[in-house]
N, CA, C and O atoms as a DFTB+ gen file, in Angstrom:
620 C
 N C O
     1  1       8.830       0.455      32.561
     2  2       7.832       0.101      31.568
     3  2       6.851      -0.892      32.188
     4  3       7.250      -1.828      32.882
     5  1       5.599      -0.677      31.934
     6  2       4.580      -1.573      32.459
     7  2       4.679      -2.945      31.794
     8  3       5.105      -3.071      30.646
     9  1       4.277      -3.962      32.542
    10  2       4.338      -5.321      32.023
    11  2       3.470      -5.522      30.786
    12  3       3.819      -6.320      29.916
    13  1       2.345      -4.812      30.690
    14  2       1.459      -4.982      29.533
    15  2       1.967      -4.236      28.295
    16  3       1.310      -4.253      27.253
    17  1       3.112      -3.593      28.398
    18  2       3.699      -2.875      27.261
    19  2       5.024      -3.493      26.836
    20  3       5.921      -2.783      26.382
    21  1       5.156      -4.803      26.978
    22  2       6.437      -5.435      26.675
    23  2       6.513      -5.967      25.240
    24  3       7.494      -6.617      24.877
    25  1       5.511      -5.704      24.438
    26  2       5.564      -6.137      23.045
    27  2       6.612      -5.277      22.335
    28  3       6.547      -4.050      22.399
    29  1       7.569      -5.903      21.666
    30  2       8.602      -5.122      20.968
    31  2       8.002      -4.281      19.838
    32  3       6.908      -4.560      19.346
    33  1       8.730      -3.268      19.448
    34  2       8.287      -2.338      18.416
    35  2       7.813      -3.067      17.158
    36  3       6.725      -2.791      16.652
    37  1       8.628      -3.996      16.655
    38  2       8.264      -4.721      15.434
    39  2       6.969      -5.504      15.626
    40  3       6.164      -5.617      14.701
    41  1       6.773      -6.035      16.806
    42  2       5.536      -6.753      17.101
    43  2       4.332      -5.835      17.057
    44  3       3.280      -6.210      16.540
    45  1       4.477      -4.638      17.594
    46  2       3.383      -3.663      17.559
    47  2       3.038      -3.267      16.131
    48  3       1.866      -3.187      15.761
    49  1       4.066      -3.022      15.338
    50  2       3.845      -2.660      13.934
    51  2       3.137      -3.809      13.220
    52  3       2.223      -3.581      12.428
    53  1       3.553      -5.024      13.494
    54  2       2.932      -6.195      12.879
    55  2       1.468      -6.332      13.272
    56  3       0.621      -6.603      12.421
    57  1       1.162      -6.148      14.547
    58  2      -0.225      -6.234      15.024
    59  2      -1.091      -5.198      14.316
    60  3      -2.187      -5.510      13.851
    61  1      -0.602      -3.976      14.236
    62  2      -1.358      -2.899      13.589
    63  2      -1.576      -3.218      12.111
    64  3      -2.680      -3.059      11.591
    65  1      -0.529      -3.662      11.446
    66  2      -0.628      -3.964      10.022
    67  2      -1.590      -5.116       9.753
    68  3      -2.408      -5.041       8.836
    69  1      -1.496      -6.175      10.542
    70  2      -2.394      -7.318      10.340
    71  2      -3.842      -6.944      10.635
    72  3      -4.746      -7.349       9.904
    73  1      -4.072      -6.174      11.699
    74  2      -5.443      -5.760      12.029
    75  2      -6.028      -4.893      10.915
    76  3      -7.196      -5.043      10.556
    77  1      -5.220      -3.993      10.374
    78  2      -5.688      -3.153       9.265
    79  2      -5.998      -4.008       8.050
    80  3      -7.004      -3.790       7.375
    81  1      -5.145      -4.976       7.767
    82  2      -5.382      -5.864       6.631
    83  2      -6.682      -6.638       6.769
    84  3      -7.424      -6.791       5.799
    85  1      -6.957      -7.124       7.969
    86  2      -8.205      -7.851       8.217
    87  2      -9.403      -6.942       7.987
    88  3     -10.358      -7.320       7.310
    89  1      -9.348      -5.743       8.554
    90  2     -10.451      -4.798       8.396
    91  2     -10.635      -4.415       6.925
    92  3     -11.758      -4.391       6.421
    93  1      -9.534      -4.118       6.246
    94  2      -9.629      -3.720       4.837
    95  2     -10.188      -4.869       3.998
    96  3     -11.032      -4.646       3.131
    97  1      -9.726      -6.092       4.249
    98  2     -10.237      -7.235       3.493
    99  2     -11.741      -7.386       3.691
   100  3     -12.477      -7.622       2.733
   101  1     -12.194      -7.250       4.934
   102  2     -13.629      -7.348       5.216
   103  2     -14.416      -6.270       4.482
   104  3     -15.455      -6.547       3.883
   105  1     -13.916      -5.052       4.532
   106  2     -14.644      -3.921       3.934
   107  2     -14.572      -3.920       2.405
   108  3     -15.475      -3.408       1.743
   109  1     -13.508      -4.486       1.844
   110  2     -13.343      -4.477       0.388
   111  2     -13.915      -5.717      -0.293
   112  3     -14.035      -5.752      -1.518
   113  1     -14.263      -6.720       0.482
   114  2     -14.804      -7.959      -0.071
   115  2     -15.993      -7.734      -0.999
   116  3     -16.043      -8.357      -2.059
   117  1     -16.956      -6.874      -0.654
   118  2     -18.097      -6.666      -1.563
   119  2     -17.700      -6.120      -2.947
   120  3     -18.462      -6.235      -3.907
   121  1     -16.527      -5.539      -3.035
   122  2     -16.049      -4.978      -4.305
   123  2     -15.126      -5.942      -5.058
   124  3     -14.627      -5.626      -6.138
   125  1     -14.910      -7.113      -4.472
   126  2     -14.008      -8.079      -5.086
   127  2     -12.555      -7.677      -4.970
   128  3     -11.732      -8.063      -5.800
   129  1     -12.230      -6.899      -3.943
   130  2     -10.875      -6.402      -3.741
   131  2     -10.305      -6.900      -2.418
   132  3     -11.032      -7.397      -1.558
   133  1      -8.993      -6.759      -2.273
   134  2      -8.340      -7.107      -1.022
   135  2      -7.384      -5.990      -0.618
   136  3      -7.074      -5.093      -1.403
   137  1      -6.931      -6.071       0.616
   138  2      -6.026      -5.027       1.133
   139  2      -4.737      -4.938       0.325
   140  3      -4.138      -3.865       0.240
   141  1      -4.303      -6.036      -0.265
   142  2      -3.079      -6.015      -1.058
   143  2      -3.185      -5.191      -2.330
   144  3      -2.172      -4.750      -2.873
   145  1      -4.400      -4.982      -2.805
   146  2      -4.589      -4.192      -4.016
   147  2      -4.731      -2.703      -3.708
   148  3      -4.630      -1.861      -4.601
   149  1      -4.964      -2.392      -2.444
   150  2      -5.156      -1.008      -2.007
   151  2      -4.017      -0.086      -2.451
   152  3      -4.285       0.942      -3.073
   153  1      -2.739      -0.421      -2.149
   154  2      -1.675       0.531      -2.519
   155  2      -1.550       0.759      -4.021
   156  3      -1.162       1.845      -4.451
   157  1      -1.871      -0.239      -4.810
   158  2      -1.787      -0.077      -6.266
   159  2      -2.813       0.936      -6.743
   160  3      -2.488       1.858      -7.492
   161  1      -4.044       0.760      -6.307
   162  2      -5.103       1.679      -6.725
   163  2      -4.860       3.096      -6.215
   164  3      -5.074       4.067      -6.941
   165  1      -4.416       3.209      -4.971
   166  2      -4.142       4.540      -4.420
   167  2      -3.004       5.208      -5.188
   168  3      -3.086       6.391      -5.519
   169  1      -1.941       4.450      -5.472
   170  2      -0.831       5.042      -6.227
   171  2      -1.304       5.513      -7.603
   172  3      -0.956       6.610      -8.041
   173  1      -2.095       4.682      -8.281
   174  2      -2.574       5.072      -9.606
   175  2      -3.501       6.276      -9.551
   176  3      -3.626       7.002     -10.538
   177  1      -4.149       6.499      -8.418
   178  2      -5.002       7.686      -8.306
   179  2      -4.164       8.964      -8.243
   180  3      -4.665      10.055      -8.516
   181  1      -2.892       8.822      -7.883
   182  2      -1.995       9.984      -7.820
   183  2      -1.080      10.078      -9.040
   184  3      -0.652      11.165      -9.428
   185  1      -0.789       8.925      -9.634
   186  2       0.116       8.909     -10.790
   187  2      -0.338       7.819     -11.756
   188  3      -0.092       6.632     -11.541
   189  1      -0.993       8.241     -12.801
   190  2      -1.498       7.323     -13.817
   191  2      -0.402       6.996     -14.834
   192  3       0.637       7.654     -14.894
   193  1      -0.664       5.971     -15.619
   194  2       0.172       5.617     -16.772
   195  2       1.604       5.281     -16.370
   196  3       2.564       5.754     -16.979
   197  1       1.728       4.453     -15.327
   198  2       3.047       3.988     -14.899
   199  2       3.192       2.517     -15.268
   200  3       2.204       1.799     -15.420
   201  1       4.430       2.085     -15.408
   202  2       4.660       0.669     -15.697
   203  2       4.579      -0.142     -14.409
   204  3       4.723       0.385     -13.306
   205  1       4.345      -1.432     -14.586
   206  2       4.301      -2.326     -13.430
   207  2       5.637      -2.319     -12.699
   208  3       5.667      -2.393     -11.471
   209  1       6.753      -2.231     -13.443
   210  2       8.074      -2.209     -12.811
   211  2       8.258      -0.974     -11.935
   212  3       8.780      -1.069     -10.824
   213  1       7.830       0.176     -12.430
   214  2       7.931       1.409     -11.642
   215  2       7.078       1.285     -10.385
   216  3       7.504       1.680      -9.299
   217  1       5.900       0.748     -10.531
   218  2       5.006       0.554      -9.395
   219  2       5.615      -0.408      -8.368
   220  3       5.526      -0.165      -7.164
   221  1       6.220      -1.478      -8.830
   222  2       6.860      -2.446      -7.924
   223  2       7.975      -1.775      -7.122
   224  3       8.084      -1.985      -5.913
   225  1       8.792      -0.978      -7.784
   226  2       9.884      -0.282      -7.083
   227  2       9.334       0.722      -6.076
   228  3       9.815       0.797      -4.945
   229  1       8.336       1.486      -6.480
   230  2       7.779       2.515      -5.601
   231  2       7.120       1.909      -4.368
   232  3       7.276       2.420      -3.259
   233  1       6.382       0.818      -4.568
   234  2       5.650       0.196      -3.458
   235  2       6.491      -0.826      -2.694
   236  3       6.031      -1.386      -1.699
   237  1       7.718      -1.069      -3.153
   238  2       8.618      -2.020      -2.504
   239  2       8.014      -3.416      -2.493
   240  3       8.049      -4.124      -1.486
   241  1       7.453      -3.795      -3.652
   242  2       6.830      -5.100      -3.780
   243  2       7.477      -5.874      -4.922
   244  3       8.094      -5.295      -5.815
   245  1       7.326      -7.165      -4.877
   246  2       7.833      -8.056      -5.902
   247  2       7.116      -7.793      -7.231
   248  3       5.905      -7.573      -7.257
   249  1       7.877      -7.818      -8.336
   250  2       7.283      -7.571      -9.658
   251  2       6.184      -8.577      -9.980
   252  3       5.168      -8.219     -10.575
   253  1       6.381      -9.820      -9.593
   254  2       5.371     -10.852      -9.842
   255  2       4.080     -10.567      -9.102
   256  3       2.991     -10.776      -9.638
   257  1       4.198     -10.089      -7.866
   258  2       3.005      -9.752      -7.077
   259  2       2.242      -8.605      -7.724
   260  3       1.012      -8.611      -7.761
   261  1       2.970      -7.628      -8.229
   262  2       2.326      -6.501      -8.919
   263  2       1.635      -6.993     -10.187
   264  3       0.512      -6.584     -10.482
   265  1       2.296      -7.864     -10.932
   266  2       1.717      -8.379     -12.181
   267  2       0.427      -9.157     -11.897
   268  3      -0.568      -8.985     -12.600
   269  1       0.444     -10.010     -10.870
   270  2      -0.757     -10.784     -10.526
   271  2      -1.892      -9.865     -10.074
   272  3      -3.040     -10.036     -10.485
   273  1      -1.564      -8.893      -9.229
   274  2      -2.589      -7.957      -8.742
   275  2      -3.145      -7.130      -9.899
   276  3      -4.349      -6.885      -9.969
   277  1      -2.270      -6.701     -10.800
   278  2      -2.711      -5.889     -11.936
   279  2      -3.661      -6.682     -12.834
   280  3      -4.652      -6.137     -13.320
   281  1      -3.367      -7.957     -13.055
   282  2      -4.265      -8.782     -13.874
   283  2      -5.639      -8.906     -13.214
   284  3      -6.666      -8.810     -13.886
   285  1      -5.655      -9.118     -11.904
   286  2      -6.932      -9.220     -11.183
   287  2      -7.706      -7.906     -11.245
   288  3      -8.920      -7.899     -11.447
   289  1      -6.991      -6.799     -11.070
   290  2      -7.651      -5.494     -11.127
   291  2      -8.183      -5.202     -12.523
   292  3      -9.246      -4.601     -12.679
   293  1      -7.441      -5.628     -13.529
   294  2      -7.908      -5.447     -14.908
   295  2      -9.137      -6.318     -15.160
   296  3     -10.119      -5.851     -15.738
   297  1      -9.090      -7.570     -14.735
   298  2     -10.228      -8.475     -14.925
   299  2     -11.486      -7.943     -14.246
   300  3     -12.596      -8.148     -14.736
   301  1     -11.309      -7.263     -13.121
   302  2     -12.444      -6.705     -12.377
   303  2     -12.880      -5.343     -12.909
   304  3     -13.882      -4.791     -12.454
   305  1     -12.133      -4.798     -13.871
   306  2     -12.522      -3.542     -14.487
   307  2     -12.060      -2.292     -13.751
   308  3     -12.543      -1.196     -14.037
   309  1     -11.124      -2.438     -12.798
   310  2     -10.656      -1.283     -12.033
   311  2      -9.495      -0.554     -12.701
   312  3      -9.304       0.644     -12.490
   313  1      -8.715      -1.281     -13.513
   314  2      -7.595      -0.657     -14.223
   315  2      -7.558      -1.186     -15.647
   316  3      -8.191      -2.190     -15.975
   317  1      -6.804      -0.491     -16.481
   318  2      -6.495      -1.016     -17.805
   319  2      -4.978      -1.182     -17.877
   320  3      -4.213      -0.390     -17.326
   321  1      -4.579      -2.226     -18.567
   322  2      -3.153      -2.498     -18.796
   323  2      -2.915      -2.452     -20.287
   324  3      -3.560      -3.168     -21.053
   325  1      -1.982      -1.602     -20.698
   326  2      -1.662      -1.510     -22.121
   327  2      -0.165      -1.717     -22.295
   328  3       0.628      -1.276     -21.463
   329  1       0.224      -2.393     -23.386
   330  2       1.655      -2.584     -23.622
   331  2       2.373      -1.232     -23.721
   332  3       1.855      -0.279     -24.303
   333  1       3.551      -1.175     -23.150
   334  2       4.371       0.038     -23.206
   335  2       5.006       0.107     -24.593
   336  3       5.710      -0.820     -24.992
   337  1       4.768       1.200     -25.341
   338  2       5.349       1.300     -26.689
   339  2       6.883       1.237     -26.692
   340  3       7.486       0.802     -27.673
   341  1       7.502       1.668     -25.603
   342  2       8.962       1.666     -25.533
   343  2       9.517       0.284     -25.176
   344  3      10.693       0.006     -25.409
   345  1       8.666      -0.583     -24.610
   346  2       9.106      -1.916     -24.191
   347  2       7.889      -2.833     -24.236
   348  3       7.084      -2.839     -23.304
   349  1       7.751      -3.591     -25.289
   350  2       6.557      -4.413     -25.503
   351  2       6.333      -5.459     -24.402
   352  3       5.228      -5.986     -24.275
   353  1       7.361      -5.763     -23.612
   354  2       7.192      -6.731     -22.517
   355  2       6.611      -6.066     -21.277
   356  3       6.152      -6.752     -20.364
   357  1       6.625      -4.750     -21.238
   358  2       6.135      -4.000     -20.077
   359  2       4.699      -3.535     -20.319
   360  3       4.261      -3.356     -21.455
   361  1       3.992      -3.347     -19.221
   362  2       2.619      -2.846     -19.292
   363  2       2.503      -1.532     -18.531
   364  3       3.111      -1.346     -17.477
   365  1       1.707      -0.629     -19.090
   366  2       1.398       0.636     -18.427
   367  2       0.012       0.504     -17.811
   368  3      -0.887      -0.082     -18.414
   369  1      -0.159       1.048     -16.611
   370  2      -1.396       0.897     -15.859
   371  2      -2.128       2.224     -15.727
   372  3      -1.525       3.267     -15.473
   373  1      -3.443       2.159     -15.904
   374  2      -4.299       3.337     -15.757
   375  2      -5.568       2.929     -15.023
   376  3      -6.077       1.825     -15.215
   377  1      -6.075       3.824     -14.181
   378  2      -7.374       3.594     -13.548
   379  2      -8.481       3.754     -14.583
   380  3      -8.410       4.625     -15.450
   381  1      -9.487       2.921     -14.489
   382  2     -10.697       3.097     -15.295
   383  2     -11.648       3.984     -14.488
   384  3     -11.347       4.354     -13.353
   385  1     -12.790       4.320     -15.078
   386  2     -13.792       5.086     -14.318
   387  2     -14.221       4.317     -13.075
   388  3     -14.392       4.897     -12.003
   389  1     -14.392       3.017     -13.226
   390  2     -14.760       2.191     -12.070
   391  2     -13.658       2.245     -11.004
   392  3     -13.942       2.302      -9.807
   393  1     -12.415       2.225     -11.450
   394  2     -11.295       2.321     -10.517
   395  2     -11.269       3.650      -9.781
   396  3     -10.997       3.698      -8.582
   397  1     -11.551       4.728     -10.499
   398  2     -11.581       6.048      -9.867
   399  2     -12.673       6.115      -8.803
   400  3     -12.476       6.712      -7.745
   401  1     -13.825       5.502      -9.083
   402  2     -14.912       5.515      -8.102
   403  2     -14.550       4.703      -6.854
   404  3     -14.874       5.112      -5.739
   405  1     -13.890       3.569      -7.028
   406  2     -13.570       2.729      -5.866
   407  2     -12.473       3.370      -5.019
   408  3     -12.437       3.167      -3.806
   409  1     -11.588       4.131      -5.631
   410  2     -10.531       4.798      -4.858
   411  2     -11.143       5.730      -3.820
   412  3     -10.676       5.791      -2.683
   413  1     -12.178       6.447      -4.207
   414  2     -12.854       7.344      -3.259
   415  2     -13.386       6.556      -2.070
   416  3     -13.234       6.983      -0.926
   417  1     -14.000       5.425      -2.327
   418  2     -14.519       4.577      -1.245
   419  2     -13.379       4.020      -0.394
   420  3     -13.495       3.960       0.830
   421  1     -12.285       3.613      -1.029
   422  2     -11.137       3.069      -0.303
   423  2     -10.524       4.125       0.614
   424  3     -10.120       3.819       1.737
   425  1     -10.456       5.351       0.141
   426  2      -9.906       6.421       0.961
   427  2     -10.778       6.677       2.181
   428  3     -10.263       6.969       3.261
   429  1     -12.086       6.572       2.022
   430  2     -12.998       6.724       3.161
   431  2     -12.772       5.610       4.178
   432  3     -12.711       5.868       5.380
   433  1     -12.649       4.386       3.706
   434  2     -12.409       3.239       4.591
   435  2     -11.085       3.421       5.330
   436  3     -11.000       3.175       6.533
   437  1     -10.060       3.851       4.608
   438  2      -8.743       4.052       5.224
   439  2      -8.795       5.147       6.286
   440  3      -8.183       5.014       7.346
   441  1      -9.523       6.222       6.007
   442  2      -9.659       7.310       6.987
   443  2     -10.408       6.827       8.229
   444  3     -10.054       7.188       9.351
   445  1     -11.437       6.014       8.026
   446  2     -12.163       5.447       9.162
   447  2     -11.232       4.614      10.044
   448  3     -11.320       4.666      11.271
   449  1     -10.342       3.847       9.414
   450  2      -9.375       3.044      10.169
   451  2      -8.452       3.946      10.981
   452  3      -8.239       3.730      12.174
   453  1      -7.912       4.956      10.312
   454  2      -7.029       5.896      11.013
   455  2      -7.730       6.518      12.217
   456  3      -7.166       6.592      13.308
   457  1      -8.963       6.961      12.005
   458  2      -9.721       7.588      13.091
   459  2      -9.974       6.600      14.227
   460  3      -9.889       6.960      15.401
   461  1     -10.282       5.366      13.877
   462  2     -10.553       4.346      14.885
   463  2      -9.321       4.051      15.735
   464  3      -9.402       4.059      16.963
   465  1      -8.194       3.795      15.102
   466  2      -7.001       3.389      15.858
   467  2      -6.289       4.568      16.513
   468  3      -5.481       4.377      17.422
   469  1      -6.579       5.763      16.066
   470  2      -5.958       6.945      16.678
   471  2      -6.919       7.662      17.614
   472  3      -6.665       8.798      18.017
   473  1      -8.022       7.005      17.962
   474  2      -8.982       7.607      18.898
   475  2      -8.261       7.965      20.190
   476  3      -7.470       7.182      20.715
   477  1      -8.541       9.129      20.681
   478  2      -7.912       9.579      21.913
   479  2      -6.619      10.353      21.702
   480  3      -6.093      10.940      22.647
   481  1      -6.102      10.364      20.486
   482  2      -4.903      11.150      20.194
   483  2      -5.331      12.523      19.689
   484  3      -6.292      12.649      18.931
   485  1      -4.617      13.529      20.112
   486  2      -4.896      14.874      19.606
   487  2      -4.393      14.983      18.171
   488  3      -3.653      14.124      17.692
   489  1      -4.803      16.047      17.494
   490  2      -4.334      16.285      16.126
   491  2      -2.813      16.392      16.099
   492  3      -2.169      15.883      15.182
   493  1      -2.236      17.055      17.107
   494  2      -0.776      17.192      17.169
   495  2      -0.104      15.833      17.401
   496  3       0.928      15.536      16.799
   497  1      -0.686      15.023      18.263
   498  2      -0.120      13.691      18.517
   499  2      -0.172      12.837      17.250
   500  3       0.770      12.098      16.962
   501  1      -1.255      12.935      16.500
   502  2      -1.361      12.183      15.248
   503  2      -0.321      12.657      14.238
   504  3       0.295      11.850      13.542
   505  1      -0.134      13.964      14.165
   506  2       0.867      14.521      13.260
   507  2       2.268      14.078      13.668
   508  3       3.075      13.691      12.823
   509  1       2.550      14.137      14.965
   510  2       3.859      13.703      15.483
   511  2       4.079      12.213      15.226
   512  3       5.159      11.803      14.800
   513  1       3.049      11.408      15.488
   514  2       3.151       9.966      15.263
   515  2       3.457       9.676      13.805
   516  3       4.334       8.867      13.505
   517  1       2.753      10.318      12.906
   518  2       2.983      10.106      11.481
   519  2       4.405      10.508      11.083
   520  3       5.055       9.808      10.306
   521  1       4.881      11.622      11.609
   522  2       6.238      12.073      11.285
   523  2       7.283      11.085      11.796
   524  3       8.254      10.790      11.099
   525  1       7.087      10.578      12.999
   526  2       8.026       9.606      13.565
   527  2       8.014       8.298      12.777
   528  3       9.069       7.744      12.469
   529  1       6.842       7.815      12.460
   530  2       6.749       6.564      11.708
   531  2       7.331       6.719      10.307
   532  3       7.937       5.787       9.778
   533  1       7.151       7.890       9.706
   534  2       7.735       8.146       8.392
   535  2       9.262       8.068       8.470
   536  3       9.901       7.448       7.620
   537  1       9.835       8.695       9.488
   538  2      11.296       8.644       9.654
   539  2      11.775       7.221       9.868
   540  3      12.806       6.825       9.325
   541  1      11.041       6.447      10.653
   542  2      11.418       5.056      10.890
   543  2      11.336       4.258       9.588
   544  3      12.217       3.447       9.303
   545  1      10.292       4.481       8.806
   546  2      10.143       3.781       7.521
   547  2      11.311       4.123       6.592
   548  3      11.873       3.228       5.959
   549  1      11.682       5.394       6.501
   550  2      12.785       5.802       5.634
   551  2      14.105       5.219       6.136
   552  3      14.930       4.787       5.330
   553  1      14.317       5.200       7.449
   554  2      15.524       4.586       8.010
   555  2      15.575       3.098       7.692
   556  3      16.647       2.556       7.421
   557  1      14.429       2.439       7.723
   558  2      14.374       1.011       7.409
   559  2      14.803       0.769       5.967
   560  3      15.600      -0.127       5.689
   561  1      14.273       1.568       5.063
   562  2      14.620       1.422       3.648
   563  2      16.100       1.710       3.436
   564  3      16.776       0.967       2.724
   565  1      16.610       2.771       4.037
   566  2      18.035       3.106       3.904
   567  2      18.916       1.983       4.426
   568  3      19.945       1.666       3.829
   569  1      18.515       1.384       5.533
   570  2      19.288       0.299       6.129
   571  2      19.408      -0.886       5.187
   572  3      20.489      -1.455       5.029
   573  1      18.313      -1.252       4.570
   574  2      18.331      -2.376       3.631
   575  2      19.179      -2.035       2.416
   576  3      19.983      -2.854       1.972
   577  1      19.007      -0.838       1.877
   578  2      19.788      -0.433       0.710
   579  2      21.273      -0.352       1.025
   580  3      22.105      -0.764       0.217
   581  1      21.608       0.175       2.190
   582  2      23.001       0.329       2.581
   583  2      23.684      -1.033       2.689
   584  3      24.845      -1.188       2.310
   585  1      22.960      -2.002       3.203
   586  2      23.517      -3.344       3.361
   587  2      23.650      -4.053       2.027
   588  3      24.376      -5.040       1.909
   589  1      22.946      -3.547       1.019
   590  2      23.052      -4.115      -0.315
   591  2      22.514      -5.526      -0.423
   592  3      23.007      -6.321      -1.224
   593  1      21.521      -5.842       0.364
   594  2      20.970      -7.191       0.340
   595  2      20.221      -7.409      -0.966
   596  3      19.233      -6.734      -1.253
   597  1      20.706      -8.360      -1.750
   598  2      20.162      -8.582      -3.092
   599  2      18.705      -8.982      -3.071
   600  3      17.976      -8.697      -4.021
   601  1      18.259      -9.643      -2.001
   602  2      16.866     -10.058      -1.952
   603  2      15.939      -8.873      -1.706
   604  3      14.717      -9.018      -1.747
   605  1      16.515      -7.707      -1.452
   606  2      15.714      -6.517      -1.177
   607  2      15.987      -5.422      -2.197
   608  3      15.825      -4.241      -1.891
   609  1      16.401      -5.798      -3.411
   610  2      16.667      -4.807      -4.445
   611  2      15.451      -3.971      -4.778
   612  3      15.583      -2.845      -5.256
   613  1      14.266      -4.510      -4.530
   614  2      13.051      -3.792      -4.892
   615  2      12.766      -2.633      -3.961
   616  3      11.906      -1.808      -4.271
   617  1      13.445      -2.537      -2.842
   618  2      13.187      -1.457      -1.882
   619  2      14.051      -0.259      -2.207
   620  3      13.982       0.757      -1.515
């Protein structure tokens, strides 16, 4: 292995994630959004009318973080939060028209990032990379669940 490739796997993943977060924050700033709100809006574009708890479990995020992000998104007019008739303490989330429009822009920004960081990779290499990373992500989740670590119940 070359000396310039001694960054451990987790370090590489961290570098990629932080760089994407910086880019997304810069690009989303004019809309009053941040990279942390990206997964919520994208998920709602595929599945509307979900509770914050369901969203927290699906995205592997803390319920409090989802609640804070949802309030900000509602205040900005990107989503609506309505009490769940089955559980008055829970809220159901839906994209507004403004939210639907911003999702399209967010998807374009995300695709630009993918294209930028995968420059020089063939379509097959990109497909293979995605498949490998997906397997690693699923193994990571299984590992945490198998160990039964209470601090990771949300995963």
